[in-house]
N, C-alpha and C positions, 0 to 999 in steps of 0.2 A: 347428736353427732350422725352423719350419715353412715349407714353399714357399709363397710369396706369389703370388695370381693376381688381377692388377689390384687392385680395392679390398677382396679378401677373403682369408682363409687358413684353413687347418685347423689347429686345435688341441684340446685336451682340452676336454670339454663336461660341463656339471653335469646337462645332460639325460640324455646316453647316450654313453659311448664319446667318439669324436672329433665334432666338430662344425665348422660354417664361421662364421667371424667376420668383421665388417666391419673393416677397417683404416683405412677413411676414412668419412665421411658417405656415404650413399647416398639419393638421391631417390626420392619416390614415383613409380611408373612405369619406373622405371630397370631396364634388361635387366642382370641381374647376371651371370650366368653359363649356358653352355649346359650341359645335362646329357648327357654323352658316355658312350659305350661301344659295344661290339659289337652290330649290329643283327642280331637274329635271330628267327627264326619261334617262333610259340607252342609248336609241336611240338617244335622243337630244344630250348628251354628244358625244356619238359616232359620230354624224354628225358633231359636232363642233370642236372636238379634234382629231378624228380618223386619219386625214392625216397629223398632227402634229408629227414630230420624237420626240420619248420618249427620255428624258434626265435624267431620274432617279429623276426627281421632280414634285410633284403634290399637288394641293389643292382640289383634288376629294376624296370624302370619300363616300363608296359605303354605302347606308343607308339600303336598302333591295334589294330583286331580282327585284323590279320593279322603284327605285328611288336612285339618286346620290345627296350628298349634294356637290354643285360647290362653293367652296369658293373663287374662282376667280371673283366672282360676289356676292357682299354684304357679303364677309366672314368677320370674326372678328378676334382678337389676337389668337384664337385656332388654326389657320391654320399655325402659325408659330412654333408650338410644334414639335420639332424633334423625331425622332425613336431612339430606343436604343435597343440593345439587353437585356440589363438589366434595364428596365424601372423602374420609379417611380409612373407612373400612368398608368391607362388604360381606354379605351374607353369602354362606357357602353350605350347600346340601350335602349331605352325607346319607347316602342311601344305605339302606340295609342290606348286607351281603347276602342274606337268605331271602331277600325280595319282601320281608315283612313291610309293607308300606307305612304300617303304623308306628314302625320302629326308626323310620326315617328320622334324621337329625339336622336342626340348623345350627351352625356355629359362626360367630361374627369374627372376622380375621382382618388385621391392619394390611391395608393395600399400599402403605407407605410408613415411613418411621413416624411415630407419634410422640411428642414431647409431654412430659409431667405437666399437668395443669390443663391441657388440651382437651376439648370435648369430643368425644366419639361420634361419628355419624356414619349413615350409609343411605345409599339411594333404596327407598322402599319399593321402587317398582310397581307402583299401583296402577292397575290397569281395569278399567271397568267396560262391561258390555254396552251399556247405553252412550248415547251421544254425548261428547264432551261439550256441555253448554258453558257459557262463562259464568254463570250461578255455581255450576260444579266444580269448575277449576277455581273458583275463589273459595268453595266450601273445604276443597283439599288445597287449600294454599300454601305456598312453602314460605318459611321465614327465614332461611338460612343465612341471607343476607350476602352471599357471595357475588362477585362481579358478574357471573354466568348465570344466576338464578333464572330459572324458567317461570317462577311467580306460582307454580303448582307442583303437586307430588305425583299428579297424574302424569303418566308416560305416554308419549305418542304411540297411536295404535299403528299397527303394520302399515294399512293403507296410508297413514299420513308420513311415515318413515319413506315410503315409496315415491310418494308425491313430491316430497322434499329432495329426495335424490335426483328424480326426473327434472326438477325445477332448477337445481344446481347444474346438472349436465347441459340443459338448453342454454343457461347462461354463459357457460365456457367457450 
């Protein structure tokens, strides 16, 4: 039996591997779960995982420009929440009031009402420094299945967003 965590539980997902599902209705705006793991510097994470070939699967959550939450170590059920192009949740950063960046926290909150039995998802918002090749987009492929699925978890870069807006404006 999957371990229950408040109103959610981990179980097999149609999107990808494991997922997190509501066991009770969750209201829009409700804080569902904190994303937990070991807080590490970007350098520490790069040192440990930098030589590992990317496989489009990660339990690393960028906390801020100094730290990463590594849910591979001491992670909780939140690490199993899958990406979707049409999510029902969002990741919300809560900054430490005293400016201690290593004490910032990430919570997953519902952006709409979620029915019991529904899988929880959020947009991972993955951006990479290198150019987005077709191979990279496929490696970070999205399997959410929604009708507006982009096919990749990679988010458009700022220059791509500007070009798309400019293109839309010129068509009008």
